[in-house]
N, C-alpha and C positions, 0 to 999 in steps of 0.2 A: 504494500500500500504506500509506504513512504517513498520508494523509488518511483512509483507511478506518478504521484503528486508532484514530485520535484522535476520530473522530466516532461510533464504535460505542457504542451505549447512550444517546446523546443523544436525548431525546424532544421537545424544543422545536423549533418552526419558525424560531426566531430564532438568529442566530449573531453573536457579537462576535469578530472576527478581529483579533488583534494582529500586524501585519505589519512585519517589518524585513528587507529583502533588497536586494542590489545589482542583482538582475534575473536573467535567464536567457533561455530560448527562448520565443517566442510559441506554439509548438506545445504545449509542456509546460503553459504557462499556460492555453491553451484547454482541455486535458484536465482540469486542476484546477478551472477555473470550471464546466465542464460537470457534474462530479461534485458540487461544492459546491452548485450551484444545484438539483440534483436532490434534495438533502437539506434545504435551508433556503429559506424564503420571504423572510424579511427579514434582510438582512446589513448590519452596520456594520463598516467596516474602520478600525481604529485604527493610526495611524502615529506611534509614539513618537519616531522619529528620521528614518529615510529609507526610502523605497520607490522605487527607481529602475528605469527601463527597463521590463522585463517585469513587475516588481512594481507599477509605476504602472498598467500594463494590468490587472493583477489588482484593484487598488483601484477601477478604473473599472467593475468588475462589481458593486460594492456599491450599496445603496440610498443610503447616506450615507458620507462619509469624515470621520473625526475626527482633527484635527491640532492640535499645540501650536505655540507660538511658535517652537520649535526644530525643527519637523518639515518635511520636504521630500519632494516628488515629483520626477520627472525626465522628460525627453523620452522619447518612445516610438519614435523613428526607429530602424530596425534597423541593426545593424552586421555587417560581414563581417570575419572574421579572415583576413588575406591575408599570404602570404610575399612580401615585397618586397625590393628591393635594399638597403633600409635595415633589414631584419629583419622580424619578424612584427609586424603592426600591426592594430588595429581601425579599420576604414574605414567611414564612414557610407554606406549604400546611396544616399542622395540625392546625396552628394558624388561618388560614382562616376558617376551619371547626369549630373550637372551638368558634370563634367570632360570626359566624352565629348562632350557637346553643344558645349562650348567647343572641343574638338579638331576637330570637324566644321566649325565656322565658321572657325577659324584656319588649318586645313590647305588651305583654298581659296587661300591665298596661298603660293606655292611657297617664298618666303623663310622662312616659319615652319615648313614641313614638317619640317625637320631637327631642330627642337627637340622635336617630338612622336614621332619615330621610336623613341627608347628607352622611351617611356612606353606607347605603344599595345599592345605585346605582352602586357602584364600583364592585359588585360581578359579574355582567354580566350574559349572558344567560347560560354559561356552566362552570364557574369557580369552583363551588362546586363539580360537577361531575369530572372535571379534577383533582381537589385536591385529591378526594377520590381515583381515579385511579392511580395517581402518587405515592401516599403513599403506595397503595397496590402493585404496581410494584416493588418498592424498597425492600419491605419485601419479596415479592415472589422470586425475583432473588437471593437475599442473602441467603434465606432459602434453595433454590434449590442447590446453589453452596456449601454451608456449608455441607448439608446432603450428597451430591455426592462426596465430596472430603475430607474436613477437618475432618468430623465426620463419615466417612464411616465405621470405625471399631466399632462404638458404637452400642448398642443393639437397640436403637430407634433414629437413626440419625436425622430424620425429626423433631421430637418433640424438640430435643435439638437445632437444627438449627433454628426453628421458635422462640424459646425463646430468642436466641441470636439476631436474626434479629429484633424482636419486641423491644428489649432493645436498640439496636443501632438506631432505628427509632423513639424513644420516645422523641419528642420535649418537651413535658411537663416536663420530667425529666431533660433534658440537658439545656432547657431554651434558648439556643443559638446554632445556626448551627456552630458557630466558636469555640465551646468548644473543648479542647484537651483531648484525652484519652491516658494516658501513658500505658506502657506495663503491669504494675500491675493491673490497672483498666481493661485493655483488658482481662487479665486472669480471673479477677473476673466476667466479662461478659460471660466467657466460651470459649473464643478463645484460640487456641493452639499457644503459643508465646515462642520462644527461645530467649536467651540473645545473642546479637551481641558480647558482650565482652568475651563470652566463648571461642572463637577462635581468638587470638590476630592477627594472620597473616591474617585471613579472614576479620577481622574488619578493618585492615589497608587497604586492597585492596578495600573493599566496600566504605570506606570513601574517599579514593583517587579518585575513579571514581566519587563519588558524588561531591567532591570539584572541580574537573576539570569541570564537567558539570555546576555547580553553577557559577563558574567564567565566563564560556562561556556565560551563560544567561545574566550576568551583564555587560559584556564588548562588546557584539556583538548583532546584530539584531536577533539572534536565539531565537525562542519561543518554540521549541519542538525538542527533540532528541530521537531517538530510535536506539540503536547501540549494536552490539554483540561483543564478544571477538575476532573475526576475523577482526574487523575493518569495517564490513559492516554496513552502517548507513543510516538513513533517517533523514534529518534535515529540519525543517520548519523555514523560515526566515520571519521576519516582513517586509512587503513591505511599504515603506514610499514614498508617492508621493509628491514631492515638486513642486509647481507651479513656473515656471520661471518668474522673474520680468519683468514687461512690460517696454519696452524702453521709455525713456522720450519723451513726445510729443514735436515736434518742433513747435515753434511759426509760425503761418501762415504769409506769406509775402503779404502785400496788393498789389493789382494790381496797376501798374503804370498808372497815368492818361493819357488819350489820348493826343498825341502831336497836338497842334493846327496847322492848315494849313492856308496859305495865299491864297485867291482866285486869280487866274490869272487875 
């Protein structure tokens, strides 16, 4: 709904998307990219600060990415939110698979089996398959978008796209889902990245929009903004439900004793 409202009335095939997000779900990103690419032929994604996780996936659906010296992408390896003995944690899908493979190897030694007994029950009936599918989905989507858009002029766009997608999803190499990838590192991975500082006027406009949005997030209940240059916007607010305080209980008044009567 938000992307429809913000794109309504736009007549150009070109889109400049200013993106700042910690990420989200691959499925939601797929739906957004599908709609965005049905409306626009040429897409540039500007990253004024950070586009992490699923936001990096979204950036990979662009023809070009524009980053500043202070801008960052992030790894695209999927995470699972699991309730563990240490509390709720975000666990990388690749780490789940790697740990299970380590367990298979080490449990062949009966002396090590006891160390794994408390760990193995957390995997559940489908977690390993879900981890495999989630990791494959991230790579599949990013590979498809890169081949179709950013690398469409290359001789073998799919092979290049798969190499970049595999690198972005390599949890073993990044070691943390929160690692930052600056523009020089993004170029080394194979992405097409332009310098935001190359056009000073454009840089000032992009950063002005970003700072206005950032201050809005910090000073208001707004949690998401999608807005175009005509002022058409979709804004999501955080709903805070505050329970009304209960009125103080009045002390109960004891019943008056019956009035004695004198018999006639």
